[in-house]
C-alpha positions as CSV (number, residue, x, y, z in Angstrom):
1,M,0.6,0.0,0.2
2,L,1.1,3.5,-0.9
3,D,2.0,6.2,1.6
4,H,2.1,9.7,2.0
5,E,5.8,9.7,2.6
6,M,6.3,7.4,-0.9
7,L,3.9,9.5,-3.0
8,L,5.5,12.5,-2.1
9,G,9.3,11.3,-2.8
10,V,8.2,10.6,-6.5
11,R,7.3,13.0,-9.7
12,K,3.8,13.3,-10.7
13,P,2.3,11.7,-7.2
14,A,-1.1,11.8,-9.0
15,R,-0.2,9.2,-11.2
16,Y,-0.7,6.2,-8.5
17,I,-3.6,7.6,-6.2
18,G,-6.3,6.3,-8.2
19,S,-10.1,8.1,-7.0
20,E,-10.6,10.1,-10.2
21,W,-13.8,11.6,-11.2
22,N,-16.5,8.5,-12.9
23,V,-13.6,6.2,-11.6
24,S,-15.6,2.7,-10.9
25,K,-16.2,1.6,-7.5
26,K,-16.4,-2.4,-7.9
27,S,-16.2,-4.7,-5.0
28,F,-13.1,-6.5,-5.5
29,D,-13.9,-8.7,-3.0
30,G,-17.3,-8.8,-4.0
31,S,-16.8,-9.9,-8.2
32,A,-16.2,-12.9,-9.4
33,L,-13.4,-12.1,-12.1
34,R,-11.0,-9.8,-11.4
35,F,-9.3,-8.5,-14.6
36,A,-6.1,-5.7,-14.3
37,L,-6.6,-3.6,-17.5
38,C,-2.9,-2.5,-18.2
39,F,-1.6,0.2,-20.6
40,P,2.3,0.0,-20.0
41,D,3.5,3.2,-20.5
42,M,3.2,6.2,-18.2
43,Y,-0.2,7.1,-16.8
44,E,-0.7,10.4,-19.0
45,V,-0.2,7.7,-22.1
46,G,-2.5,5.3,-21.2
47,M,-5.2,7.9,-20.4
48,S,-5.0,9.2,-23.3
49,N,-5.5,5.8,-25.1
50,L,-9.7,5.5,-26.1
51,G,-9.2,2.1,-26.5
52,I,-8.5,1.8,-22.6
53,R,-11.2,3.6,-21.8
54,I,-13.9,1.8,-23.3
55,L,-12.8,-1.8,-22.6
56,Y,-12.2,-0.5,-18.6
57,S,-15.9,0.2,-19.4
58,V,-17.4,-2.7,-21.1
59,L,-15.3,-5.0,-18.4
60,N,-16.9,-3.2,-15.8
61,A,-20.5,-3.5,-16.9
62,I,-20.1,-7.2,-16.5
63,P,-22.1,-7.7,-13.5
64,D,-19.3,-9.8,-11.2
65,V,-16.5,-8.7,-12.9
66,C,-13.9,-6.0,-11.2
67,C,-11.8,-4.2,-13.6
68,E,-8.8,-2.2,-12.3
69,R,-6.3,0.4,-14.1
70,V,-2.5,-0.6,-13.9
71,F,0.3,1.7,-15.8
72,A,3.8,1.2,-15.9
73,P,5.5,3.9,-12.9
74,D,7.9,5.8,-14.1
75,T,11.8,5.0,-13.0
76,D,11.8,6.7,-9.7
77,M,8.0,4.9,-8.9
78,A,9.7,1.4,-9.4
79,Q,12.6,2.4,-7.6
80,V,10.4,3.2,-4.3
81,L,8.5,-0.5,-4.6
82,R,11.7,-2.4,-5.1
83,D,13.4,-0.4,-2.2
84,K,10.3,-1.2,-0.3
85,R,9.7,-4.9,-1.6
86,L,5.9,-4.0,-2.5
87,P,4.6,-5.5,-5.7
88,L,3.0,-3.8,-8.0
89,S,-0.7,-2.9,-7.1
90,T,-4.0,-1.3,-9.2
91,L,-5.1,1.8,-9.2
92,E,-8.7,1.4,-7.9
93,S,-8.6,-1.1,-5.0
94,Q,-4.3,-1.2,-4.3
95,R,-4.9,-5.0,-4.9
96,P,-1.4,-6.7,-6.3
97,L,-1.6,-7.6,-9.6
98,R,-0.5,-11.3,-8.6
99,D,-4.5,-11.2,-7.1
100,F,-6.2,-11.3,-10.1
101,D,-7.5,-13.9,-12.1
102,I,-6.1,-11.9,-16.0
103,I,-4.0,-9.2,-16.5
104,G,-4.7,-7.5,-19.8
105,F,-1.8,-5.8,-21.7
106,S,-3.2,-3.2,-24.4
107,L,-0.3,-2.8,-26.7
108,A,-0.8,0.6,-28.9
109,Y,3.1,0.3,-30.3
110,E,6.1,-1.9,-30.9
111,L,8.1,-0.2,-28.2
112,V,6.1,-0.4,-25.0
113,Y,7.4,-4.3,-25.0
114,T,9.8,-4.4,-23.0
115,N,7.4,-2.0,-20.2
116,V,5.7,-5.4,-20.0
117,L,8.3,-7.1,-18.9
118,A,9.0,-4.2,-16.5
119,V,5.0,-4.6,-15.4
120,L,5.5,-8.0,-14.4
121,D,8.1,-7.9,-12.9
122,L,7.4,-5.5,-10.3
123,A,4.5,-7.3,-10.1
124,G,6.5,-10.5,-9.0
125,I,4.8,-12.8,-11.8
126,P,7.5,-14.5,-14.0
127,L,8.1,-13.3,-17.8
128,E,7.6,-16.5,-19.3
129,A,4.5,-18.2,-19.5
130,A,5.4,-21.2,-19.4
131,S,7.0,-20.5,-15.9
132,R,3.7,-19.4,-14.6
133,D,1.3,-22.0,-13.3
134,K,-2.6,-22.2,-12.1
135,G,-1.2,-20.0,-9.3
136,F,-0.9,-16.7,-11.6
137,P,-3.3,-14.6,-13.3
138,L,-3.4,-15.4,-16.7
139,V,-1.7,-12.7,-19.2
140,I,-3.0,-11.6,-22.0
141,A,-2.8,-9.1,-24.6
142,G,-4.6,-7.2,-27.5
143,G,-4.1,-3.7,-29.6
144,P,-3.3,-2.6,-32.9
145,A,1.0,-4.1,-32.5
146,V,-0.6,-7.8,-31.8
147,I,-1.4,-8.0,-35.4
148,N,1.8,-9.4,-35.4
149,P,2.8,-10.9,-31.8
150,E,5.8,-13.1,-32.8
151,P,7.8,-11.1,-31.2
152,V,6.3,-11.0,-27.3
153,H,4.9,-14.8,-28.0
154,E,6.5,-16.3,-25.1
155,F,5.3,-13.5,-22.8
156,F,1.6,-13.9,-23.1
157,D,-0.9,-17.6,-22.9
158,L,-3.2,-15.7,-25.3
159,F,-3.9,-12.4,-28.0
160,I,-7.0,-11.2,-28.5
161,I,-6.3,-10.6,-32.9
162,G,-8.4,-7.3,-33.2
163,E,-11.3,-6.1,-31.5
164,A,-12.3,-6.5,-28.1
165,E,-15.3,-5.4,-27.1
166,E,-17.2,-8.6,-27.7
167,A,-14.2,-11.5,-27.6
168,A,-13.5,-10.0,-24.1
169,V,-16.8,-10.5,-22.4
170,E,-16.8,-14.0,-24.1
171,L,-13.5,-14.4,-22.4
172,M,-14.7,-13.8,-19.2
173,D,-17.7,-16.2,-20.2
174,S,-15.3,-18.8,-21.0
175,Y,-12.8,-18.1,-17.8
176,R,-15.9,-18.5,-15.2
177,A,-17.3,-21.1,-16.5
178,L,-13.6,-23.0,-16.2
179,K,-11.8,-21.1,-13.6
180,Q,-13.2,-23.3,-10.6
181,R,-11.8,-26.6,-12.3
182,Y,-8.7,-24.5,-13.1
183,R,-7.8,-23.5,-9.6
184,S,-8.4,-26.7,-8.1
185,G,-6.2,-28.2,-10.4
186,S,-8.9,-30.2,-11.7
187,L,-8.0,-28.8,-15.5
188,A,-4.1,-28.2,-17.2
189,K,-3.1,-24.8,-18.4
190,H,-2.8,-25.9,-21.7
191,D,-6.5,-27.5,-21.7
192,L,-7.8,-24.1,-20.4
193,L,-6.0,-22.3,-23.5
194,L,-7.2,-25.1,-25.8
195,E,-10.9,-24.1,-24.7
196,L,-10.2,-20.5,-24.4
197,S,-8.9,-20.5,-28.3
198,R,-12.5,-22.0,-29.3
199,I,-13.3,-18.2,-29.6
200,E,-12.8,-15.9,-32.6
201,G,-10.2,-13.9,-32.6
202,V,-8.1,-15.5,-30.1
203,Y,-4.3,-17.4,-30.5
204,V,-2.8,-18.8,-28.5
205,P,0.8,-18.7,-29.5
206,S,1.7,-22.4,-27.3
207,L,-1.1,-24.2,-29.8
208,Y,1.1,-23.8,-32.4
209,D,5.2,-24.7,-33.2
210,V,7.4,-22.6,-35.9
211,S,10.9,-23.8,-37.9
212,Y,13.1,-21.9,-39.8
213,A,15.4,-22.6,-42.8
214,S,18.8,-21.8,-42.4
215,D,18.5,-18.5,-44.7
216,G,16.6,-17.2,-41.3
217,T,13.3,-17.6,-42.8
218,V,10.1,-18.7,-41.8
219,S,9.9,-22.6,-42.9
220,S,6.7,-23.8,-41.2
221,F,3.8,-22.6,-39.1
222,A,1.7,-25.2,-38.5
223,P,-0.8,-26.2,-34.9
224,N,0.8,-29.2,-32.9
225,R,-2.7,-30.1,-32.0
226,P,-5.8,-31.3,-32.9
227,G,-8.7,-29.0,-33.9
228,V,-6.6,-26.0,-33.4
229,A,-7.2,-23.3,-36.2
230,A,-4.2,-22.9,-39.1
231,T,-5.7,-19.5,-39.3
232,V,-6.3,-16.8,-36.3
233,K,-9.5,-14.7,-37.8
234,K,-9.2,-11.3,-36.5
235,R,-12.4,-10.2,-34.8
236,V,-14.5,-7.5,-35.8
237,F,-17.9,-5.8,-33.5
238,H,-19.7,-5.3,-35.5
239,G,-21.6,-2.9,-33.2
240,F,-19.8,-0.2,-33.2
241,G,-22.2,2.1,-34.3
242,E,-24.5,2.1,-32.2
243,T,-22.4,1.6,-28.5
244,S,-18.4,1.2,-28.3
245,L,-18.5,4.2,-26.1
246,P,-17.4,4.7,-22.6
247,A,-20.3,4.7,-20.3
248,E,-18.6,7.1,-17.7
249,W,-15.1,9.6,-18.6
250,L,-12.8,9.4,-16.4
251,V,-11.0,13.1,-14.9
252,P,-7.4,13.0,-14.4
253,Y,-6.1,15.2,-11.3
254,I,-3.3,15.4,-13.9
255,Q,-3.1,17.3,-17.4
256,I,-2.8,14.1,-19.8
257,I,-1.5,13.9,-23.3
258,H,-5.1,14.2,-24.7
259,D,-6.7,15.6,-21.9
260,R,-10.0,16.5,-23.8
261,I,-13.2,14.4,-24.3
262,T,-12.4,12.1,-27.8
263,V,-15.6,10.6,-29.6
264,E,-14.7,8.0,-31.8
265,V,-16.9,8.4,-34.7
266,S,-15.5,6.1,-37.6
267,R,-13.2,3.4,-37.1
268,G,-11.9,1.6,-40.3
269,C,-10.9,3.8,-43.3
270,P,-12.3,4.3,-47.0
271,N,-8.8,4.7,-48.4
272,R,-6.2,2.4,-49.2
273,C,-2.7,4.1,-48.2
274,R,-0.3,1.7,-49.6
275,F,2.3,2.2,-46.2
276,C,-0.8,1.7,-43.7
277,Q,-1.1,-0.6,-41.0
278,A,-4.4,1.1,-39.4
279,R,-6.5,-0.1,-41.8
280,S,-5.8,-3.7,-41.9
281,C,-5.8,-3.5,-37.6
282,Y,-9.7,-1.5,-38.4
283,F,-11.2,-3.3,-41.5
284,P,-13.9,-3.1,-42.1
285,L,-15.4,0.5,-42.7
286,R,-18.1,1.6,-39.8
287,Y,-19.7,4.9,-38.6
288,R,-21.3,6.1,-36.0
289,P,-24.6,8.1,-36.7
290,A,-24.3,11.7,-36.1
291,A,-27.2,11.5,-32.6
292,K,-25.0,9.2,-31.6
293,A,-21.7,11.1,-32.0
294,I,-23.4,14.1,-30.3
295,A,-25.3,12.5,-27.5
296,A,-21.9,10.6,-25.9
297,A,-20.6,14.4,-26.5
298,K,-22.7,16.4,-24.7
299,K,-23.1,13.6,-22.0
300,Y,-19.2,13.2,-21.7
301,F,-19.5,17.2,-21.0
302,R,-21.3,17.2,-18.6
303,Q,-20.0,14.6,-16.4
304,T,-16.5,16.5,-16.9
305,G,-16.5,20.3,-17.9
306,Y,-13.8,19.6,-20.2
307,D,-13.3,23.1,-22.6
308,E,-12.8,20.8,-26.0
309,V,-14.3,17.5,-27.9
310,A,-11.8,15.8,-30.6
311,L,-13.7,13.4,-33.3
312,S,-11.5,11.2,-33.8
313,G,-11.4,8.1,-36.6
314,L,-8.6,7.3,-39.2
315,S,-10.2,9.3,-42.0
316,V,-12.4,11.8,-40.2
317,S,-12.6,13.5,-43.0
318,D,-14.4,11.1,-45.4
319,Y,-17.5,10.9,-42.7
320,P,-20.6,11.2,-44.4
321,D,-21.7,14.6,-44.3
322,L,-18.8,16.0,-42.3
323,S,-20.0,19.6,-42.2
324,A,-23.8,19.2,-41.1
325,L,-22.1,16.7,-38.1
326,M,-19.3,20.0,-36.9
327,E,-22.4,22.6,-37.2
328,Q,-24.5,20.5,-34.4
329,M,-21.5,20.3,-32.7
330,V,-20.2,23.8,-32.8
331,C,-23.9,24.9,-32.2
332,E,-23.9,22.3,-29.1
333,F,-20.9,23.7,-27.3
334,K,-19.8,27.2,-28.7
335,P,-22.2,28.6,-25.8
336,Y,-20.1,26.8,-23.5
337,G,-17.1,28.2,-25.1
338,V,-15.5,24.7,-25.6
339,S,-13.9,24.3,-29.2
340,V,-14.4,21.0,-31.7
341,S,-11.6,19.8,-32.8
342,L,-10.9,17.6,-35.9
343,P,-7.5,15.4,-35.9
344,S,-5.5,15.5,-39.3
345,V,-7.5,16.0,-42.5
346,K,-7.9,16.3,-46.0
347,P,-7.5,19.5,-47.7
348,K,-11.3,19.3,-48.9
349,T,-12.5,19.1,-45.2
350,F,-12.3,23.1,-45.1
351,L,-13.5,24.2,-48.0
352,G,-16.5,26.2,-47.8
353,S,-18.0,26.7,-44.6
354,M,-15.9,24.7,-42.6
355,S,-13.2,26.4,-41.3
356,G,-15.1,29.6,-40.6
357,L,-17.2,27.5,-38.4
358,I,-14.8,25.8,-36.3
359,A,-12.4,29.4,-35.9
360,T,-15.4,31.1,-34.5
361,V,-14.8,28.8,-31.4
362,K,-11.2,29.0,-31.6
363,K,-8.5,29.5,-33.9
364,T,-6.5,26.5,-33.5
365,G,-3.7,25.4,-35.5
366,L,-4.7,23.0,-38.9
367,T,-2.6,19.8,-39.2
368,F,-2.1,17.7,-42.6
369,A,-0.5,15.1,-43.7
370,P,0.7,14.8,-47.5
371,E,3.2,11.9,-46.8
372,A,4.7,13.1,-49.9
373,A,5.8,16.5,-51.4
374,T,5.3,15.5,-55.3
375,D,2.4,13.6,-56.9
376,R,4.5,11.4,-58.3
377,L,5.5,9.7,-54.7
378,R,1.6,10.2,-53.7
379,S,0.6,8.3,-56.7
380,V,3.3,5.0,-55.8
381,I,2.3,4.6,-52.0
382,G,-1.5,5.3,-53.0
383,K,-2.0,8.8,-50.7
384,D,-5.5,10.6,-52.1
385,F,-4.2,14.6,-51.9
386,D,-5.1,16.9,-54.2
387,E,-2.4,19.9,-53.9
388,E,-4.4,22.0,-56.3
389,E,-7.3,21.9,-53.5
390,F,-4.9,21.7,-51.1
391,F,-3.7,25.7,-51.3
392,R,-7.3,26.9,-52.3
393,M,-8.2,25.2,-49.1
394,L,-5.3,27.8,-47.3
395,G,-6.0,30.6,-48.4
396,Q,-9.6,29.8,-47.4
397,V,-8.6,29.0,-43.9
398,Y,-6.0,31.7,-43.1
399,R,-8.5,34.2,-43.9
400,A,-10.4,32.7,-41.2
401,G,-7.9,33.6,-38.9
402,Y,-5.2,30.5,-38.6
403,Q,-1.8,31.3,-38.2
404,H,-0.2,27.6,-37.4
405,V,0.0,24.3,-39.7
406,K,1.7,21.1,-39.0
407,L,2.6,18.9,-42.0
408,Y,3.3,15.3,-41.9
409,F,5.4,13.6,-44.7
410,M,7.3,10.2,-44.6
411,T,10.7,9.6,-46.1
412,G,12.6,5.7,-47.3
413,L,9.2,5.9,-49.7
414,P,10.1,3.3,-52.3
415,H,10.7,4.9,-56.0
416,E,12.0,8.5,-53.4
417,T,14.6,10.7,-55.7
418,Q,17.0,13.4,-53.6
419,E,14.2,15.7,-55.8
420,D,11.5,14.3,-53.7
421,I,12.6,15.3,-50.5
422,E,14.0,18.6,-51.6
423,A,10.0,18.7,-52.8
424,I,8.8,18.6,-48.8
425,A,11.1,21.7,-48.4
426,H,9.8,23.8,-51.2
427,F,5.9,22.8,-49.9
428,A,6.5,24.1,-46.4
429,R,7.9,27.1,-47.9
430,R,4.7,27.6,-50.0
431,V,2.7,26.9,-47.6
432,S,4.2,29.8,-45.1
433,A,3.8,32.1,-48.1
434,A,0.4,31.4,-48.6
435,R,-0.9,32.8,-45.6
436,K,1.3,36.2,-46.7
437,E,-0.9,36.9,-49.7
438,A,-4.1,35.9,-48.1
439,A,-3.3,37.4,-44.6
440,G,-1.0,39.5,-45.0
441,A,1.7,37.4,-43.0
442,S,3.8,34.5,-43.6
443,A,2.4,31.0,-40.9
444,G,4.1,29.3,-39.1
445,V,4.6,25.6,-40.0
446,N,5.6,22.9,-38.2
447,V,7.1,20.2,-40.3
448,S,7.3,16.0,-38.9
449,I,9.2,13.6,-40.7
450,N,9.3,10.0,-40.4
451,T,10.9,6.9,-42.0
452,V,9.0,4.6,-42.9
453,V,8.3,1.4,-41.0
454,P,7.1,-1.5,-43.8
455,K,4.3,-2.7,-41.5
456,P,3.0,-6.2,-41.4
457,H,-0.3,-6.8,-43.7
458,T,0.2,-4.1,-45.9
459,P,1.1,-3.9,-49.3
460,F,4.6,-2.4,-48.4
461,Q,5.2,-5.3,-46.0
462,W,7.8,-6.7,-48.5
463,L,9.9,-3.7,-48.7
464,R,13.4,-3.5,-47.2
465,M,13.2,-0.5,-44.4
466,D,16.2,2.7,-45.3
467,S,19.7,1.8,-43.2
468,L,20.1,4.2,-40.6
469,E,23.0,5.7,-42.9
470,R,20.2,6.7,-45.6
471,M,17.8,7.8,-42.6
472,E,19.7,10.1,-41.5
473,Q,21.4,11.8,-44.9
474,T,18.1,12.0,-45.7
475,Q,17.6,14.4,-42.5
476,R,20.9,16.1,-43.6
477,F,20.3,16.6,-46.6
478,L,16.3,17.9,-45.9
479,L,17.2,20.6,-43.2
480,S,20.2,21.8,-45.8
481,K,17.2,22.7,-47.7
482,V,14.9,24.7,-45.0
483,N,15.9,28.1,-45.5
484,S,13.0,30.0,-43.5
485,R,12.9,30.8,-39.8
486,K,9.1,30.0,-40.4
487,I,9.6,27.0,-40.6
488,R,9.9,24.2,-38.1
489,V,11.2,20.3,-39.2
490,S,11.5,17.9,-36.5
491,F,12.8,14.3,-37.4
492,H,11.3,11.2,-35.0
493,D,14.1,9.5,-33.4
494,R,15.7,7.1,-36.3
495,H,17.4,5.0,-34.2
496,M,13.3,4.3,-32.6
497,N,12.4,3.9,-36.0
498,F,15.1,1.3,-36.8
499,L,14.2,-0.8,-33.4
500,E,10.1,-0.3,-34.2
501,G,10.7,-1.8,-38.0
502,V,12.4,-5.1,-36.2
503,L,9.9,-5.6,-33.4
504,S,6.7,-4.6,-35.7
505,R,8.3,-7.4,-38.6
506,G,9.9,-9.9,-36.2
507,D,9.5,-13.7,-35.1
508,R,9.4,-15.8,-32.3
509,R,13.2,-15.4,-32.1
510,L,13.2,-11.6,-30.7
511,S,11.7,-12.9,-27.5
512,A,15.0,-14.2,-26.4
513,A,16.8,-10.6,-27.2
514,L,13.5,-8.3,-25.3
515,K,14.5,-10.5,-22.5
516,R,18.3,-9.6,-22.9
517,A,17.5,-6.0,-23.3
518,Y,15.0,-5.6,-20.7
519,A,18.1,-7.2,-18.4
520,K,20.3,-4.5,-19.8
521,G,18.2,-1.6,-18.4
522,C,16.1,-0.9,-21.6
523,I,12.4,0.1,-20.8
524,F,10.3,3.3,-21.8
525,D,12.1,2.6,-25.0
526,A,9.4,4.8,-26.6
527,W,11.1,7.7,-24.4
528,S,13.9,9.5,-26.0
529,E,15.4,10.1,-22.2
530,H,15.4,6.5,-21.8
531,F,16.2,4.9,-24.9
532,N,19.6,2.9,-25.2
533,F,19.6,2.4,-28.9
534,N,23.2,0.3,-28.4
535,A,22.2,-2.2,-25.6
536,W,19.6,-3.1,-27.9
537,M,21.6,-4.0,-30.5
538,D,23.9,-5.6,-27.8
539,A,20.8,-8.0,-26.8
540,L,20.0,-8.3,-30.3
541,R,23.5,-9.9,-31.0
542,E,24.4,-11.8,-28.2
543,T,20.8,-13.6,-28.6
544,G,21.6,-14.2,-31.9
545,C,19.6,-12.1,-33.8
546,D,20.9,-10.5,-36.7
547,P,18.3,-7.0,-36.9
548,G,19.1,-7.1,-40.9
549,V,16.9,-10.2,-41.4
550,Y,13.6,-8.1,-40.2
551,V,14.4,-4.9,-42.0
552,R,15.6,-6.9,-45.6
553,Q,13.6,-7.1,-48.8
554,R,11.2,-10.1,-48.6
555,G,10.4,-12.9,-51.3
556,I,7.0,-12.3,-52.5
557,D,6.3,-15.8,-52.0
558,E,7.8,-15.9,-48.6
559,L,5.9,-17.2,-45.6
560,L,6.0,-14.1,-43.3
561,P,5.7,-14.5,-39.3
562,W,2.0,-13.3,-39.2
563,D,0.7,-14.9,-42.5
564,F,-1.5,-16.7,-39.9
565,I,-3.6,-14.1,-39.1
566,D,-6.4,-13.4,-41.1
567,V,-7.3,-9.3,-41.8
568,G,-10.3,-9.4,-43.8
569,I,-7.7,-8.4,-46.2
570,P,-6.8,-11.1,-48.6
571,R,-2.7,-11.6,-49.0
572,S,-3.4,-11.9,-52.8
573,A,-4.9,-8.2,-52.9
574,L,-1.7,-6.7,-50.8
575,E,0.5,-8.4,-53.7
576,R,-1.2,-7.4,-56.7
577,E,-0.6,-3.7,-54.9
578,F,2.9,-4.4,-54.2
579,R,3.2,-5.4,-57.9
580,A,1.1,-2.5,-59.3
581,I,4.0,-0.1,-57.7
582,G,6.5,-2.3,-58.8
583,G,7.3,-4.3,-56.0
584,G,10.7,-5.6,-57.6
585,C,13.0,-3.6,-58.3
586,F,13.1,-2.0,-55.0
587,P,15.6,-3.9,-53.6
588,D,18.0,-1.9,-56.6
589,R,15.9,1.6,-56.1
590,G,15.4,1.8,-59.3
591,K,17.5,4.0,-62.0
592,G,17.6,7.8,-60.7
593,E,16.6,7.3,-57.7
594,R,18.1,7.6,-54.0
595,Q,21.2,5.6,-53.5
């Protein structure tokens, strides 16, 4: 149990006290099933995750289930727990994680993997699933990153592939029916997992065997028990439009990353950007009716008093009659001084009355994602972005009062040339200058650059990733072409990008490297102040894992580590997209391309 002295000795103690506004107050002792829901990152990151809020609500809506939250403690609190020999506990009841039936991790991105090990370690729970018997909780995971769960297969009893709203409820029902037999020892753990694997979307790694060829590629992946499906079908929640909303909106005591109300208005994406894994994660496309979205926003405003409502989705711009929805939202919240914001949107969204409509409440900056600065390269990656329409829209929004624009671009794209890189600087200068023409002064432009990671279940999954050396060359070249004080260019850490590529495209052999990296002190790898690339490279080398194997070009006929997962988009469709952009020429970069 944490005391005042301990809390006063750590940064942001409100991360650990719980009792937030609108928190669940279900009884731990009075519940038949206890579920610890973990986002393995700092509290302010985890509480900004909409998926955590949804699952927290879904599980606590089950009468005999008590769901409580836990996050990865910062390094100072972790040290306090070790010094005091206290186990990591949940926020709601301060009960140790070991007291729960199930610990469920939400894996939103690959650089939290060592945080998972830290959470288990601080809880006094063995890291490897094979070392945990009936005396320990089941350890499960879901989230976008488990679209390729193989690099972390050793640490989890099972994964929920896809959307968990219904699957989590079915998992609770199945576990409830088997719990007494399992806890008494009359049902072996592997038989329990076999039963749970019958739920659509559930993947149990121990029920499959993998072998590798001499060149390091996967040679076979197959079930090792009768009746186990050869493929795992991603779970899709078809009730999204009517439900899938948190019952209550929790209000933290400290500022979190996205400190606002968020209403998910769509799930899935109508676009087919060839680099984007999110489309595969959330396929197919579904919309929430406008009336439901507005009602949710009003309900959460009454519960919280937040001064911002954000609409979320992979492509909010494509929401049917978005202008009508925004008009109703602004009309509803303008009297209270509450702004309504959108994520990165298509230029067409702000043509007409939309820009002025939003600006009447709050003239925030606008974000756009051209991804590439030339029409040719945008065609290669399948990005729908009309440049002429974009600059026509800019004049309109600048006249409406907007002063700042943020742009997202990617580098390391197939068929990319130095001219494509230089075009990013030219594009940013045009964006800044457009405001001078429309409103008398140049706009401030923030340009964010990320190296593309060719992710599983996309047409890019066979591509090699840019080397660290090429990433550095690209960054230096681009900076040399930016000569305006109005333009700020930021790059995502190329070493983090490289590690993300290794982990996202990895296989089971990486579990050993993850353990070694954690033993070397790697934790909070997504945070620059904690990231230790050299320790990661040492861990990979010491466990016999060549990172180049994972970021290399893949053969079109190669058995990929994630091929056993059916995301709803046929592999053949991805192959056609890959071939359509000249997949075969990528190893040599093609004549005239950036070397």
